Residue, then its C-alpha position, 0 to 999 in steps of 0.5 A: m481544501s489545500t492542494l496537498a490534501r487533494w494530492i495525498p489520496r492520488l499519491i496513495i492510489a498511484t502507490a496502490v496501482l504500482h503494487f498491482v503492477w509489481a504483483l503481476v510483473q515481478p517474478n511471481a507465482w500466480a500461475a502456480i497459485a492458479a494451477d493449485g486452484f487458489w484455495r490453500s495454495v500458499i500454506d506449504t512453507s517447505a515448497a520451493d516457490y513458497f516465498a514467490r507465492e507469498s510475495s505475490v499475494w502480499f503485494m496484491i493484498s497491499g495494493v488492495a489495502l492502499l487502494a481502499l485507503g486512497t479512495l476513502a481518503q479521496h471521498i473524505v477530502r471531497t466531502t469535508g474538505r479536510l484530510p484526517a490526520q489518522l490517515g497520515w499516522y497509519l501510513v507513517a506506521i506502515g512505512f516505518a515498520l517496512c523501513v525498519i524491517y526491510f532497511p534499506v531496500t524497501g517500498g516503505w520509504p514512499v509510504l512513509a513520505i506520503g504519510v508525513l505529507g498527509l500529516v502536513a496536509a491534515r495540519r494545514t487544513g485543520 
């Protein structure tokens, strides 16, 4: 198992933690979402704070998804000693889409970079 293969899951988990932190410290709408009882609290697209609500929720969902990818990758690396190339391709696809859609200011660049590193790690351990 390469050092890079061990570090990729850690980088993904760190990115997930940053997503959780950002979801809570950015100008967010968690208080308004909670005040509405969470249920269907982000469906009114004409609400003045709709984009703050949507951003808050998507940052949290992205954090959960990245945490899932990171912990699963960590388990796979520990079990098999290899990092699957699919993980790198998934992260490259996510990062690329974010970079194209939100260019140039996006958090997709680190995800893209981790994806490329994941592909390098998968190739080295293959």
